[in-house]
N, C-alpha and C positions, 0 to 999 in steps of 0.2 A: 203965332206959328213958332213952334220950337225948333231948336237946332236938329233934333232927331227927325222931324218931319221934312226939313229942308234937305238933309242928307239922304233920306229915303227917296224924295222926289228927284234929286239929282242922280242918284244911283239908278233909279228906274229909267230916267231920261237917257243916261249914258248907255245903259244896257240895250235900250231900244235902238239907239243910234248905231251901236256895234252890230246888232242883228240886221239892221237895214244896210249898212255899208260892207259888212263882212263878205257876203256872197259875191258882191260886185268886185271887191278887192281881190278875192281869191281867183275869180275869172280873169282879171287883168294880169295877175301874177303868173298864173299858169300859162296863158297865151304868150305873155312876154318871155317867160322862160323857154318855151318851145321855139319861139322865133329867134331868140338869142342863140340857142343851140344850132338852129339851122344856119344862122349867120356865121357862126364860127366854122361850121363844116364847109360852107360854100365861100367863105372869105368875102362876103358881100356886106359892107358896112354902111348901108344907107339908112338914115333916120326914119324915112317914111315907111320903109319895109317893116320897121319895128312898131311904129305908132299906129298906122292904119288898122292892122289886124287887132291890136289891143283895143282900140276904140270900137271896132265892130263887135268884138266879144263882149265888151261892157254893154253896148247897146242891145245886143241879143239877150244878155242876162237880164237887163232891165225889162225888156218886153216879156220874157218868160216869167219873171218873178213879180211882175206888177200886181197881179191879183193878191198874192201872198203879202207883199209889202203894203198894199192898200189896207188889207184886213188888219195887219199888225199895227199900222199907224192909227187906224180907226179904233182898235181896242185900247191903245195907249191913250188916245184923246178922250174916249168915253170914260176910262178909268180915272183920269185926272179930273175931268169935269163932273163926274157923278158924285164925288166926295169933295166938293170945293169949299165946304164950310170951314174946315180947319185953316185954309189958306187966307180966308177973309179976316179972321180975328186978329 
């Protein structure tokens, strides 16, 4: 297994990880930003007010995106295992 194959496999793995985590991170950031603006406007500085909606938004995003994420992980796994011969040598 050459260095170019290792780099290609790592690049593809990191790319898939970014595609999996990106939408969840965007949902958490957007809800967190909205909650922080509301906290500044109301002068309410409670940590649970910021944390609970952010966790709920990420949970909702996971539930909504689960079919897409499952297909994406399945395609990645099948692509890696379908051409496994170069990794064995």
